[in-house]
C-alpha positions as a Python dict, from the first residue, in 0.01 Angstrom:
ca = {
    (1, 'M'): (0, 0, 0),
    (2, 'L'): (331, -180, -29),
    (3, 'G'): (529, -254, 285),
    (4, 'F'): (861, -212, 103),
    (5, 'M'): (921, 57, -157),
    (6, 'P'): (1241, 50, -359),
    (7, 'Q'): (1458, 359, -382),
    (8, 'L'): (1469, 436, -752),
    (9, 'N'): (1773, 593, -906),
    (10, 'L'): (1705, 639, -1274),
    (11, 'R'): (2059, 761, -1331),
    (12, 'T'): (2199, 423, -1228),
    (13, 'E'): (1924, 239, -1419),
    (14, 'M'): (1993, 430, -1742),
    (15, 'N'): (2154, 136, -1923),
    (16, 'F'): (1838, -63, -1855),
    (17, 'S'): (1583, 200, -1956),
    (18, 'Q'): (1756, 446, -2190),
    (19, 'S'): (1641, 277, -2510),
    (20, 'V'): (1280, 297, -2387),
    (21, 'M'): (1313, 663, -2279),
    (22, 'N'): (1461, 754, -2619),
    (23, 'A'): (1103, 728, -2745),
    (24, 'F'): (1034, 1055, -2557),
    (25, 'C'): (1314, 1241, -2740),
    (26, 'T'): (1183, 1491, -2996),
    (27, 'Q'): (1496, 1556, -3206),
    (28, 'N'): (1679, 1220, -3198),
    (29, 'G'): (1924, 1369, -2948),
    (30, 'W'): (2089, 1233, -2634),
    (31, 'I'): (1942, 1215, -2285),
    (32, 'I'): (2129, 1435, -2037),
    (33, 'N'): (2159, 1191, -1746),
    (34, 'E'): (2201, 1463, -1481),
    (35, 'S'): (1863, 1611, -1575),
    (36, 'L'): (1659, 1293, -1508),
    (37, 'D'): (1376, 1332, -1260),
    (38, 'Y'): (1064, 1129, -1187),
    (39, 'E'): (746, 1117, -982),
    (40, 'I'): (568, 797, -879),
    (41, 'I'): (209, 815, -1002),
    (42, 'E'): (84, 466, -912),
    (43, 'R'): (216, 182, -696),
    (44, 'Q'): (130, -183, -749),
    (45, 'P'): (289, -490, -582),
    (46, 'D'): (473, -581, -904),
    (47, 'S'): (511, -244, -1079),
    (48, 'L'): (535, 133, -1054),
    (49, 'L'): (394, 389, -1294),
    (50, 'I'): (625, 691, -1307),
    (51, 'Y'): (623, 1028, -1480),
    (52, 'V'): (976, 1096, -1603),
    (53, 'T'): (1130, 1424, -1723),
    (54, 'F'): (1472, 1498, -1869),
    (55, 'L'): (1660, 1728, -2105),
    (56, 'E'): (1751, 1613, -2453),
    (57, 'S'): (2081, 1739, -2594),
    (58, 'I'): (2049, 1848, -2956),
    (59, 'M'): (2373, 1831, -3154),
    (60, 'E'): (2494, 2019, -3461),
    (61, 'G'): (2658, 1840, -3751),
    (62, 'S'): (2996, 1950, -3613),
    (63, 'G'): (2931, 1755, -3292),
    (64, 'C'): (2871, 2062, -3073),
    (65, 'Q'): (2561, 2091, -2856),
    (66, 'C'): (2333, 2357, -3005),
    (67, 'D'): (2019, 2324, -2790),
    (68, 'Q'): (1839, 2138, -2513),
    (69, 'K'): (1474, 2031, -2524),
    (70, 'S'): (1254, 1928, -2231),
    (71, 'C'): (1115, 1576, -2271),
    (72, 'Y'): (867, 1381, -2062),
    (73, 'G'): (653, 1070, -2054),
    (74, 'R'): (520, 782, -1847),
    (75, 'L'): (695, 452, -1784),
    (76, 'R'): (576, 129, -1624),
    (77, 'L'): (857, -26, -1416),
    (78, 'K'): (818, -401, -1358),
    (79, 'L'): (952, -512, -1018),
    (80, 'N'): (1062, -847, -878),
    (81, 'A'): (979, -964, -524),
    (82, 'Q'): (1281, -774, -386),
    (83, 'G'): (1162, -449, -546),
    (84, 'E'): (1434, -443, -812),
    (85, 'I'): (1352, -321, -1161),
    (86, 'I'): (1332, -613, -1403),
    (87, 'G'): (1153, -446, -1694),
    (88, 'V'): (1062, -106, -1836),
    (89, 'E'): (791, -22, -2088),
    (90, 'L'): (616, 287, -2220),
    (91, 'A'): (290, 355, -2042),
}
């Protein structure tokens, strides 16, 4: 068990991990940042395995939102010695 566990805030880490999480989108839509949620599945000294969920905004050709789809998947977060996220990959 780790002595120090970072507080994750995926909303503030979106710029870092959004391109990876786009792989979970089903309709090539946009991730609704306010819908992001996660659960830590596994803790290692240099990484976390998380289960992430979010809503994908589906747009019409006119630019209006026409639907939202639930998306989910697992990510491996690479951590430095201070517990900061330094890498994200699909798990």
